[in-house]
Biopython code that builds the backbone (N, CA, C, O; Angstrom):
import numpy as np
from Bio.PDB.StructureBuilder import StructureBuilder

atoms = [
    (1, "MET", "N", (75.184, 257.979, 220.465)),
    (1, "MET", "CA", (76.454, 258.566, 220.776)),
    (1, "MET", "C", (77.444, 258.097, 219.789)),
    (1, "MET", "O", (78.232, 258.867, 219.240)),
    (2, "LEU", "N", (77.400, 256.886, 219.576)),
    (2, "LEU", "CA", (78.307, 256.093, 218.793)),
    (2, "LEU", "C", (77.783, 255.767, 217.349)),
    (2, "LEU", "O", (78.441, 255.149, 216.512)),
    (3, "GLU", "N", (76.489, 256.272, 217.159)),
    (3, "GLU", "CA", (75.917, 255.748, 215.858)),
    (3, "GLU", "C", (76.649, 256.164, 214.692)),
    (3, "GLU", "O", (76.648, 255.438, 213.698)),
    (4, "VAL", "N", (77.395, 257.466, 214.708)),
    (4, "VAL", "CA", (78.245, 257.825, 213.630)),
    (4, "VAL", "C", (79.339, 256.779, 213.284)),
    (4, "VAL", "O", (79.631, 256.516, 212.118)),
    (5, "LEU", "N", (79.974, 256.150, 214.440)),
    (5, "LEU", "CA", (81.014, 255.237, 214.170)),
    (5, "LEU", "C", (80.592, 253.965, 213.632)),
    (5, "LEU", "O", (81.267, 253.338, 212.816)),
    (6, "PHE", "N", (79.422, 253.563, 214.109)),
    (6, "PHE", "CA", (78.846, 252.171, 213.832)),
    (6, "PHE", "C", (77.945, 252.216, 212.617)),
    (6, "PHE", "O", (77.669, 251.154, 212.060)),
    (7, "GLY", "N", (77.472, 253.346, 212.167)),
    (7, "GLY", "CA", (76.712, 253.349, 210.868)),
    (7, "GLY", "C", (75.358, 253.718, 211.073)),
    (7, "GLY", "O", (74.772, 254.462, 210.287)),
    (8, "SER", "N", (74.731, 253.148, 212.281)),
    (8, "SER", "CA", (73.285, 253.407, 212.596)),
    (8, "SER", "C", (73.097, 253.238, 214.083)),
    (8, "SER", "O", (73.900, 252.625, 214.785)),
    (9, "ARG", "N", (71.982, 253.819, 214.534)),
    (9, "ARG", "CA", (71.684, 253.882, 215.883)),
    (9, "ARG", "C", (71.296, 252.356, 216.341)),
    (9, "ARG", "O", (71.524, 251.945, 217.479)),
    (10, "THR", "N", (70.685, 251.575, 215.323)),
    (10, "THR", "CA", (70.513, 250.366, 215.752)),
    (10, "THR", "C", (71.634, 249.424, 215.968)),
    (10, "THR", "O", (71.562, 248.483, 216.758)),
    (11, "ALA", "N", (72.762, 249.723, 215.187)),
    (11, "ALA", "CA", (73.972, 249.030, 215.525)),
    (11, "ALA", "C", (74.385, 249.299, 216.814)),
    (11, "ALA", "O", (74.662, 248.341, 217.536)),
    (12, "GLU", "N", (74.481, 250.456, 217.248)),
    (12, "GLU", "CA", (75.081, 250.879, 218.395)),
    (12, "GLU", "C", (74.102, 250.199, 219.548)),
    (12, "GLU", "O", (74.568, 249.576, 220.503)),
    (13, "GLN", "N", (73.001, 250.356, 219.380)),
    (13, "GLN", "CA", (71.900, 249.626, 220.389)),
    (13, "GLN", "C", (72.155, 248.165, 220.582)),
    (13, "GLN", "O", (72.045, 247.656, 221.697)),
    (14, "VAL", "N", (72.489, 247.487, 219.533)),
    (14, "VAL", "CA", (72.681, 245.983, 219.442)),
    (14, "VAL", "C", (73.974, 245.768, 220.278)),
    (14, "VAL", "O", (73.975, 244.874, 221.124)),
    (15, "LEU", "N", (74.998, 246.490, 220.099)),
    (15, "LEU", "CA", (76.228, 246.238, 220.459)),
    (15, "LEU", "C", (76.211, 246.602, 222.149)),
    (15, "LEU", "O", (76.779, 245.924, 223.005)),
    (16, "MET", "N", (75.507, 247.700, 222.366)),
    (16, "MET", "CA", (75.360, 248.030, 223.697)),
    (16, "MET", "C", (74.586, 247.078, 224.677)),
    (16, "MET", "O", (74.844, 246.995, 225.878)),
    (17, "VAL", "N", (73.722, 246.452, 224.102)),
    (17, "VAL", "CA", (72.958, 245.374, 224.946)),
    (17, "VAL", "C", (73.887, 244.194, 225.011)),
    (17, "VAL", "O", (73.993, 243.611, 226.090)),
    (18, "LEU", "N", (74.566, 243.784, 223.975)),
    (18, "LEU", "CA", (75.458, 242.616, 224.105)),
    (18, "LEU", "C", (76.461, 242.957, 225.111)),
    (18, "LEU", "O", (76.779, 242.148, 225.982)),
    (19, "HIS", "N", (77.038, 244.280, 225.013)),
    (19, "HIS", "CA", (78.016, 244.739, 226.101)),
    (19, "HIS", "C", (77.560, 244.411, 227.597)),
    (19, "HIS", "O", (78.198, 243.829, 228.475)),
    (20, "VAL", "N", (76.472, 244.868, 227.629)),
    (20, "VAL", "CA", (75.977, 244.788, 229.165)),
    (20, "VAL", "C", (75.514, 243.463, 229.619)),
    (20, "VAL", "O", (75.786, 243.133, 230.773)),
    (21, "PHE", "N", (74.777, 242.577, 228.778)),
    (21, "PHE", "CA", (74.211, 241.428, 229.141)),
    (21, "PHE", "C", (74.966, 240.250, 228.570)),
    (21, "PHE", "O", (74.588, 239.124, 228.893)),
    (22, "GLU", "N", (76.061, 240.403, 227.701)),
    (22, "GLU", "CA", (77.070, 239.420, 227.483)),
    (22, "GLU", "C", (76.507, 238.562, 226.190)),
    (22, "GLU", "O", (77.190, 238.159, 225.249)),
    (23, "SER", "N", (75.283, 238.409, 226.355)),
    (23, "SER", "CA", (74.557, 237.650, 225.017)),
    (23, "SER", "C", (73.248, 238.056, 224.946)),
    (23, "SER", "O", (72.724, 238.576, 225.931)),
    (24, "GLY", "N", (72.624, 237.888, 223.888)),
    (24, "GLY", "CA", (70.995, 238.118, 223.566)),
    (24, "GLY", "C", (70.658, 237.601, 222.269)),
    (24, "GLY", "O", (71.360, 236.973, 221.477)),
    (25, "TYR", "N", (69.247, 238.042, 222.174)),
    (25, "TYR", "CA", (68.662, 237.277, 220.869)),
    (25, "TYR", "C", (67.865, 238.470, 220.337)),
    (25, "TYR", "O", (67.555, 239.393, 221.090)),
    (26, "ALA", "N", (67.527, 238.454, 219.025)),
    (26, "ALA", "CA", (67.072, 239.583, 218.079)),
    (26, "ALA", "C", (65.784, 240.061, 218.675)),
    (26, "ALA", "O", (65.605, 241.276, 218.758)),
    (27, "SER", "N", (64.734, 239.102, 219.161)),
    (27, "SER", "CA", (63.458, 239.707, 219.543)),
    (27, "SER", "C", (63.402, 240.363, 220.910)),
    (27, "SER", "O", (62.501, 241.150, 221.199)),
    (28, "SER", "N", (64.414, 240.016, 221.780)),
    (28, "SER", "CA", (64.595, 240.688, 222.881)),
    (28, "SER", "C", (65.102, 241.982, 222.569)),
    (28, "SER", "O", (64.496, 242.909, 223.107)),
    (29, "ILE", "N", (66.034, 242.267, 221.856)),
    (29, "ILE", "CA", (66.761, 243.525, 221.588)),
    (29, "ILE", "C", (65.899, 244.399, 221.012)),
    (29, "ILE", "O", (65.916, 245.589, 221.325)),
    (30, "ALA", "N", (64.989, 243.863, 220.039)),
    (30, "ALA", "CA", (63.864, 244.609, 219.320)),
    (30, "ALA", "C", (63.006, 245.122, 220.248)),
    (30, "ALA", "O", (62.715, 246.318, 220.235)),
    (31, "GLY", "N", (62.562, 244.347, 221.062)),
    (31, "GLY", "CA", (61.451, 244.723, 222.202)),
    (31, "GLY", "C", (62.023, 245.687, 223.056)),
    (31, "GLY", "O", (61.318, 246.664, 223.307)),
    (32, "ARG", "N", (63.101, 245.629, 223.538)),
    (32, "ARG", "CA", (63.829, 246.497, 224.443)),
    (32, "ARG", "C", (63.718, 247.888, 223.894)),
    (32, "ARG", "O", (63.297, 248.794, 224.613)),
    (33, "PHE", "N", (64.110, 248.115, 222.535)),
    (33, "PHE", "CA", (64.236, 249.490, 222.023)),
    (33, "PHE", "C", (62.965, 249.898, 221.038)),
    (33, "PHE", "O", (62.881, 250.975, 220.448)),
    (34, "GLU", "N", (62.000, 248.835, 220.976)),
    (34, "GLU", "CA", (60.734, 249.111, 220.248)),
    (34, "GLU", "C", (61.163, 249.415, 218.883)),
    (34, "GLU", "O", (60.624, 250.353, 218.296)),
    (35, "ILE", "N", (62.072, 248.724, 218.319)),
    (35, "ILE", "CA", (62.378, 248.991, 216.877)),
    (35, "ILE", "C", (62.122, 247.452, 216.203)),
    (35, "ILE", "O", (61.991, 246.460, 216.920)),
    (36, "SER", "N", (62.069, 247.397, 214.665)),
    (36, "SER", "CA", (61.580, 246.318, 214.028)),
    (36, "SER", "C", (62.549, 245.341, 214.118)),
    (36, "SER", "O", (63.714, 245.698, 213.942)),
    (37, "LEU", "N", (62.288, 244.061, 214.379)),
    (37, "LEU", "CA", (62.871, 242.787, 214.429)),
    (37, "LEU", "C", (63.893, 242.594, 213.296)),
    (37, "LEU", "O", (65.040, 242.189, 213.482)),
    (38, "SER", "N", (63.313, 242.956, 211.986)),
    (38, "SER", "CA", (64.305, 242.742, 210.813)),
    (38, "SER", "C", (65.533, 243.743, 210.854)),
    (38, "SER", "O", (66.604, 243.401, 210.353)),
    (39, "MET", "N", (65.373, 244.965, 211.445)),
    (39, "MET", "CA", (66.576, 245.782, 211.500)),
    (39, "MET", "C", (67.632, 245.206, 212.565)),
    (39, "MET", "O", (68.850, 245.309, 212.417)),
    (40, "VAL", "N", (67.091, 244.669, 213.511)),
    (40, "VAL", "CA", (68.071, 244.014, 214.607)),
    (40, "VAL", "C", (68.733, 242.819, 214.020)),
    (40, "VAL", "O", (69.942, 242.608, 214.117)),
    (41, "GLN", "N", (67.823, 241.990, 213.362)),
    (41, "GLN", "CA", (68.440, 240.780, 212.693)),
    (41, "GLN", "C", (69.681, 241.032, 211.667)),
    (41, "GLN", "O", (70.735, 240.399, 211.615)),
    (42, "LYS", "N", (69.281, 242.083, 210.900)),
    (42, "LYS", "CA", (70.275, 242.648, 209.926)),
    (42, "LYS", "C", (71.550, 243.076, 210.716)),
    (42, "LYS", "O", (72.601, 242.605, 210.281)),
    (43, "GLN", "N", (71.618, 243.769, 211.640)),
    (43, "GLN", "CA", (72.727, 244.078, 212.385)),
    (43, "GLN", "C", (73.459, 242.919, 213.049)),
    (43, "GLN", "O", (74.677, 242.800, 212.921)),
    (44, "LEU", "N", (72.764, 242.108, 213.721)),
    (44, "LEU", "CA", (73.176, 240.937, 214.294)),
    (44, "LEU", "C", (73.927, 239.947, 213.176)),
    (44, "LEU", "O", (74.984, 239.356, 213.396)),
    (45, "ASN", "N", (73.272, 239.898, 212.106)),
    (45, "ASN", "CA", (73.986, 239.042, 211.011)),
    (45, "ASN", "C", (75.166, 239.932, 210.441)),
    (45, "ASN", "O", (76.157, 239.279, 210.116)),
    (46, "LYS", "N", (75.236, 241.158, 210.279)),
    (46, "LYS", "CA", (76.416, 241.837, 210.078)),
    (46, "LYS", "C", (77.498, 241.790, 210.932)),
    (46, "LYS", "O", (78.641, 241.719, 210.480)),
    (47, "PHE", "N", (77.267, 241.821, 212.124)),
    (47, "PHE", "CA", (78.227, 241.814, 213.051)),
    (47, "PHE", "C", (78.911, 240.216, 213.075)),
    (47, "PHE", "O", (80.106, 240.057, 213.323)),
    (48, "GLU", "N", (78.108, 239.222, 212.824)),
    (48, "GLU", "CA", (78.485, 237.875, 212.899)),
    (48, "GLU", "C", (79.211, 237.703, 211.784)),
    (48, "GLU", "O", (80.237, 237.043, 211.943)),
    (49, "GLU", "N", (78.922, 238.215, 210.382)),
    (49, "GLU", "CA", (79.714, 237.995, 209.386)),
    (49, "GLU", "C", (81.040, 238.612, 209.465)),
    (49, "GLU", "O", (82.062, 238.081, 209.028)),
    (50, "GLY", "N", (80.979, 239.822, 210.073)),
    (50, "GLY", "CA", (82.332, 240.471, 210.294)),
    (50, "GLY", "C", (83.257, 239.869, 211.534)),
    (50, "GLY", "O", (84.288, 240.353, 212.001)),
    (51, "GLY", "N", (82.614, 238.759, 211.884)),
    (51, "GLY", "CA", (83.554, 238.216, 213.299)),
    (51, "GLY", "C", (83.426, 238.800, 214.422)),
    (51, "GLY", "O", (84.226, 238.466, 215.296)),
    (52, "ILE", "N", (82.603, 239.633, 214.681)),
    (52, "ILE", "CA", (82.487, 240.399, 215.989)),
    (52, "ILE", "C", (81.809, 239.574, 216.971)),
    (52, "ILE", "O", (82.217, 239.406, 218.121)),
    (53, "LEU", "N", (80.546, 238.961, 216.377)),
    (53, "LEU", "CA", (79.728, 238.108, 217.242)),
    (53, "LEU", "C", (79.793, 236.713, 216.727)),
    (53, "LEU", "O", (80.168, 236.500, 215.574)),
    (54, "VAL", "N", (79.470, 235.827, 217.472)),
    (54, "VAL", "CA", (79.037, 234.334, 217.110)),
    (54, "VAL", "C", (77.770, 233.884, 217.722)),
    (54, "VAL", "O", (77.425, 234.254, 218.844)),
    (55, "SER", "N", (77.042, 233.039, 216.940)),
    (55, "SER", "CA", (75.695, 232.725, 217.484)),
    (55, "SER", "C", (75.562, 231.221, 217.705)),
    (55, "SER", "O", (76.345, 230.412, 217.208)),
    (56, "ARG", "N", (74.604, 230.916, 218.420)),
    (56, "ARG", "CA", (74.133, 229.452, 218.702)),
    (56, "ARG", "C", (72.858, 229.279, 218.748)),
    (56, "ARG", "O", (72.187, 230.253, 219.091)),
    (57, "LYS", "N", (72.179, 228.029, 218.425)),
    (57, "LYS", "CA", (70.694, 227.888, 218.529)),
    (57, "LYS", "C", (70.470, 227.226, 219.886)),
    (57, "LYS", "O", (71.086, 226.210, 220.206)),
    (58, "MET", "N", (69.520, 227.860, 220.725)),
    (58, "MET", "CA", (68.836, 227.311, 221.877)),
    (58, "MET", "C", (67.598, 227.070, 221.607)),
    (58, "MET", "O", (66.834, 228.025, 221.749)),
    (59, "GLY", "N", (67.091, 225.917, 221.201)),
    (59, "GLY", "CA", (65.835, 225.527, 220.822)),
    (59, "GLY", "C", (65.435, 226.225, 219.590)),
    (59, "GLY", "O", (66.080, 225.945, 218.580)),
    (60, "ARG", "N", (64.572, 227.005, 219.506)),
    (60, "ARG", "CA", (64.092, 227.750, 218.267)),
    (60, "ARG", "C", (64.805, 229.226, 218.165)),
    (60, "ARG", "O", (64.716, 229.944, 217.169)),
    (61, "THR", "N", (65.579, 229.585, 219.450)),
    (61, "THR", "CA", (66.014, 230.929, 219.620)),
    (61, "THR", "C", (67.545, 230.929, 219.288)),
    (61, "THR", "O", (68.281, 230.078, 219.787)),
    (62, "ARG", "N", (67.980, 231.824, 218.501)),
    (62, "ARG", "CA", (69.382, 231.987, 218.051)),
    (62, "ARG", "C", (70.052, 233.103, 219.025)),
    (62, "ARG", "O", (69.780, 234.301, 218.943)),
    (63, "MET", "N", (70.865, 232.605, 219.856)),
    (63, "MET", "CA", (71.584, 233.430, 220.676)),
    (63, "MET", "C", (72.854, 234.112, 220.176)),
    (63, "MET", "O", (73.655, 233.407, 219.564)),
    (64, "TYR", "N", (73.096, 235.248, 220.344)),
    (64, "TYR", "CA", (74.361, 235.925, 219.879)),
    (64, "TYR", "C", (75.150, 236.239, 221.147)),
    (64, "TYR", "O", (74.624, 236.592, 222.202)),
    (65, "GLU", "N", (76.470, 236.079, 220.950)),
    (65, "GLU", "CA", (77.425, 236.640, 222.115)),
    (65, "GLU", "C", (78.798, 236.946, 221.310)),
    (65, "GLU", "O", (78.915, 236.648, 220.121)),
    (66, "TRP", "N", (79.651, 237.461, 221.932)),
    (66, "TRP", "CA", (80.978, 237.956, 221.679)),
    (66, "TRP", "C", (81.816, 236.868, 221.019)),
    (66, "TRP", "O", (81.757, 235.728, 221.480)),
    (67, "ASN", "N", (82.415, 237.078, 220.209)),
    (67, "ASN", "CA", (83.378, 236.362, 219.557)),
    (67, "ASN", "C", (84.803, 236.633, 220.231)),
    (67, "ASN", "O", (85.424, 237.662, 219.966)),
    (68, "PRO", "N", (85.276, 235.702, 221.082)),
    (68, "PRO", "CA", (86.440, 235.881, 221.787)),
    (68, "PRO", "C", (87.614, 235.948, 221.015)),
    (68, "PRO", "O", (88.594, 236.577, 221.413)),
    (69, "ARG", "N", (87.586, 235.251, 219.768)),
    (69, "ARG", "CA", (88.779, 235.562, 218.831)),
    (69, "ARG", "C", (88.777, 236.921, 217.895)),
    (69, "ARG", "O", (89.600, 237.136, 217.005)),
    (70, "TYR", "N", (87.877, 237.647, 218.206)),
    (70, "TYR", "CA", (87.896, 238.824, 217.461)),
    (70, "TYR", "C", (89.241, 239.891, 218.041)),
    (70, "TYR", "O", (89.478, 240.257, 219.192)),
    (71, "ALA", "N", (89.854, 240.149, 216.963)),
    (71, "ALA", "CA", (91.255, 240.853, 217.246)),
    (71, "ALA", "C", (91.103, 242.217, 217.960)),
    (71, "ALA", "O", (92.065, 242.624, 218.611)),
    (72, "PHE", "N", (89.896, 243.008, 217.888)),
    (72, "PHE", "CA", (89.822, 244.302, 218.529)),
    (72, "PHE", "C", (88.835, 244.210, 219.698)),
    (72, "PHE", "O", (88.312, 245.236, 220.131)),
    (73, "MET", "N", (88.581, 243.062, 220.196)),
    (73, "MET", "CA", (87.422, 243.053, 221.148)),
    (73, "MET", "C", (87.713, 243.953, 222.495)),
    (73, "MET", "O", (86.803, 244.533, 223.087)),
    (74, "GLU", "N", (89.051, 243.997, 222.895)),
    (74, "GLU", "CA", (89.152, 244.614, 224.054)),
    (74, "GLU", "C", (88.960, 246.100, 223.893)),
    (74, "GLU", "O", (88.425, 246.793, 224.759)),
    (75, "GLU", "N", (89.382, 246.520, 222.847)),
    (75, "GLU", "CA", (89.098, 248.077, 222.396)),
    (75, "GLU", "C", (87.811, 248.469, 222.082)),
    (75, "GLU", "O", (87.394, 249.591, 222.371)),
    (76, "LEU", "N", (87.018, 247.468, 221.401)),
    (76, "LEU", "CA", (85.735, 247.773, 221.233)),
    (76, "LEU", "C", (84.742, 247.723, 222.594)),
    (76, "LEU", "O", (83.877, 248.570, 222.818)),
    (77, "ARG", "N", (84.996, 246.714, 223.351)),
    (77, "ARG", "CA", (84.440, 246.677, 224.692)),
    (77, "ARG", "C", (84.681, 248.132, 225.558)),
    (77, "ARG", "O", (83.809, 248.747, 226.173)),
    (78, "SER", "N", (85.864, 248.435, 225.447)),
    (78, "SER", "CA", (86.425, 249.597, 226.214)),
    (78, "SER", "C", (85.508, 250.906, 225.738)),
    (78, "SER", "O", (85.035, 251.734, 226.518)),
    (79, "LEU", "N", (85.374, 250.913, 224.433)),
    (79, "LEU", "CA", (84.633, 252.111, 223.972)),
    (79, "LEU", "C", (83.297, 251.928, 224.096)),
    (79, "LEU", "O", (82.634, 252.962, 224.167)),
    (80, "LEU", "N", (82.564, 250.613, 224.155)),
    (80, "LEU", "CA", (81.267, 250.496, 224.788)),
    (80, "LEU", "C", (80.880, 250.904, 226.156)),
    (80, "LEU", "O", (79.794, 251.362, 226.512)),
    (81, "GLN", "N", (81.949, 250.664, 226.879)),
    (81, "GLN", "CA", (81.922, 250.708, 228.314)),
    (81, "GLN", "C", (82.046, 252.310, 228.448)),
    (81, "GLN", "O", (81.386, 252.760, 229.385)),
    (82, "ARG", "N", (82.755, 253.244, 227.702)),
    (82, "ARG", "CA", (82.923, 254.509, 227.933)),
    (82, "ARG", "C", (81.570, 255.031, 227.615)),
    (82, "ARG", "O", (81.082, 255.889, 228.351)),
    (83, "ASN", "N", (80.953, 254.607, 226.633)),
    (83, "ASN", "CA", (79.609, 255.005, 226.088)),
    (83, "ASN", "C", (78.637, 254.894, 227.127)),
    (83, "ASN", "O", (77.841, 255.817, 227.303)),
    (84, "LEU", "N", (78.611, 253.814, 227.872)),
    (84, "LEU", "CA", (77.606, 253.344, 228.825)),
    (84, "LEU", "C", (77.888, 254.394, 230.093)),
    (84, "LEU", "O", (76.937, 254.826, 230.744)),
    (85, "ASP", "N", (79.052, 254.714, 230.347)),
    (85, "ASP", "CA", (79.324, 255.496, 231.470)),
    (85, "ASP", "C", (78.865, 257.014, 231.395)),
    (85, "ASP", "O", (78.656, 257.780, 232.335)),
    (86, "TYR", "N", (78.768, 257.240, 230.079)),
    (86, "TYR", "CA", (78.357, 258.792, 229.702)),
    (86, "TYR", "C", (76.968, 258.926, 229.470)),
    (86, "TYR", "O", (76.493, 260.044, 229.267)),
    (87, "LEU", "N", (76.117, 257.698, 229.481)),
    (87, "LEU", "CA", (74.661, 257.836, 229.371)),
    (87, "LEU", "C", (74.145, 258.301, 230.534)),
    (87, "LEU", "O", (74.665, 257.987, 231.605)),
    (88, "PRO", "N", (73.055, 259.110, 230.466)),
    (88, "PRO", "CA", (72.360, 259.627, 231.561)),
    (88, "PRO", "C", (71.634, 258.253, 232.385)),
    (88, "PRO", "O", (71.261, 257.259, 231.762)),
    (89, "ASP", "N", (71.528, 258.374, 233.681)),
    (89, "ASP", "CA", (70.854, 257.275, 234.496)),
    (89, "ASP", "C", (69.373, 256.902, 234.021)),
    (89, "ASP", "O", (68.968, 255.744, 234.124)),
    (90, "SER", "N", (68.729, 257.737, 233.595)),
    (90, "SER", "CA", (67.431, 257.479, 233.088)),
    (90, "SER", "C", (67.293, 256.596, 232.070)),
    (90, "SER", "O", (66.357, 255.796, 232.055)),
    (91, "ILE", "N", (68.285, 256.655, 231.038)),
    (91, "ILE", "CA", (68.492, 255.775, 229.714)),
    (91, "ILE", "C", (69.141, 254.512, 230.170)),
    (91, "ILE", "O", (68.741, 253.438, 229.721)),
    (92, "ARG", "N", (70.172, 254.573, 231.080)),
    (92, "ARG", "CA", (70.877, 253.345, 231.411)),
    (92, "ARG", "C", (69.938, 252.452, 232.014)),
    (92, "ARG", "O", (69.910, 251.270, 231.670)),
    (93, "ASP", "N", (69.029, 252.990, 233.037)),
    (93, "ASP", "CA", (67.997, 252.185, 233.656)),
    (93, "ASP", "C", (66.897, 251.586, 232.844)),
    (93, "ASP", "O", (66.384, 250.492, 233.079)),
    (94, "ARG", "N", (66.560, 252.430, 231.823)),
    (94, "ARG", "CA", (65.375, 252.082, 231.091)),
    (94, "ARG", "C", (65.844, 250.986, 230.025)),
    (94, "ARG", "O", (65.036, 250.074, 229.847)),
    (95, "TYR", "N", (67.030, 250.943, 229.291)),
    (95, "TYR", "CA", (67.531, 250.119, 228.226)),
    (95, "TYR", "C", (68.355, 248.985, 228.816)),
    (95, "TYR", "O", (68.336, 247.879, 228.274)),
    (96, "TYR", "N", (69.064, 249.214, 229.887)),
    (96, "TYR", "CA", (70.312, 248.240, 230.109)),
    (96, "TYR", "C", (70.146, 247.573, 231.509)),
    (96, "TYR", "O", (71.106, 247.007, 232.031)),
    (97, "LYS", "N", (68.992, 247.637, 232.085)),
    (97, "LYS", "CA", (68.747, 246.838, 233.190)),
    (97, "LYS", "C", (67.498, 245.733, 233.037)),
    (97, "LYS", "O", (66.621, 245.875, 232.186)),
    (98, "GLY", "N", (67.530, 244.818, 233.805)),
    (98, "GLY", "CA", (66.502, 243.786, 233.736)),
    (98, "GLY", "C", (66.966, 242.463, 233.171)),
    (98, "GLY", "O", (68.141, 242.133, 233.007)),
    (99, "ARG", "N", (65.788, 241.683, 232.869)),
    (99, "ARG", "CA", (66.057, 240.566, 232.233)),
    (99, "ARG", "C", (66.789, 240.371, 231.070)),
    (99, "ARG", "O", (66.559, 241.183, 230.174)),
    (100, "SER", "N", (67.711, 239.404, 230.823)),
    (100, "SER", "CA", (68.265, 239.357, 229.537)),
    (100, "SER", "C", (68.085, 237.953, 228.818)),
    (100, "SER", "O", (68.525, 237.774, 227.682)),
    (101, "ARG", "N", (67.507, 237.096, 229.435)),
    (101, "ARG", "CA", (67.206, 235.931, 228.884)),
    (101, "ARG", "C", (65.689, 235.434, 228.855)),
    (101, "ARG", "O", (64.992, 235.761, 229.816)),
    (102, "PRO", "N", (65.177, 234.750, 227.939)),
    (102, "PRO", "CA", (63.739, 234.511, 228.050)),
    (102, "PRO", "C", (63.404, 233.430, 229.385)),
    (102, "PRO", "O", (64.100, 232.525, 229.845)),
    (103, "ARG", "N", (62.155, 233.889, 229.758)),
    (103, "ARG", "CA", (61.705, 233.049, 230.834)),
    (103, "ARG", "C", (61.464, 231.755, 230.556)),
    (103, "ARG", "O", (60.948, 231.519, 229.463)),
    (104, "ARG", "N", (61.746, 230.732, 231.380)),
    (104, "ARG", "CA", (61.283, 229.175, 231.105)),
    (104, "ARG", "C", (59.766, 229.073, 231.041)),
    (104, "ARG", "O", (59.075, 229.774, 231.780)),
    (105, "ARG", "N", (59.238, 228.224, 230.180)),
    (105, "ARG", "CA", (57.911, 228.171, 229.863)),
    (105, "ARG", "C", (57.080, 227.730, 231.251)),
    (105, "ARG", "O", (57.469, 226.826, 231.991)),
    (106, "GLY", "N", (56.097, 228.373, 231.434)),
    (106, "GLY", "CA", (55.154, 228.069, 232.665)),
    (106, "GLY", "C", (55.755, 228.784, 234.006)),
    (106, "GLY", "O", (55.244, 228.590, 235.109)),
    (107, "LYS", "N", (56.693, 229.484, 233.841)),
    (107, "LYS", "CA", (57.353, 230.135, 235.137)),
    (107, "LYS", "C", (56.522, 231.434, 235.348)),
    (107, "LYS", "O", (56.288, 232.189, 234.404)),
    (108, "PRO", "N", (56.118, 231.654, 236.509)),
    (108, "PRO", "CA", (55.261, 232.897, 236.849)),
    (108, "PRO", "C", (56.105, 234.120, 236.654)),
    (108, "PRO", "O", (55.631, 235.236, 236.866)),
]
sb = StructureBuilder()
sb.init_structure("model")
sb.init_model(0)
sb.init_chain("A")
sb.init_seg("    ")
for serial, (resi, resn, name, xyz) in enumerate(atoms, 1):
    if name == "N":
        sb.init_residue(resn, " ", resi, " ")
    sb.init_atom(name, np.array(xyz, "f"), 0.0, 1.0, " ", f" {name:<3s}", serial, name[0])
structure = sb.get_structure()
């Protein structure tokens, strides 16, 4: 729905996942939508360079989260929430529910 504003469907999906789960990592987002990892990484890097996201390393995984200093954070999150509210329940349940962090090694 917002892909026209963000330039691509992948950009919209990345921002929506981060809106719902507050943080995320590239391979998780790519797996959730069954899209290529490089496309997700490209979008995450673009948003980090633009100051929308910040990242930090957790072991070998780079976690991305919202930059609290981004000037239009409230407006962007409001737009994403509005988009989420208009999604059909089937799409919301399929893509925006479930685990958001990697499982600890050895945990069943």
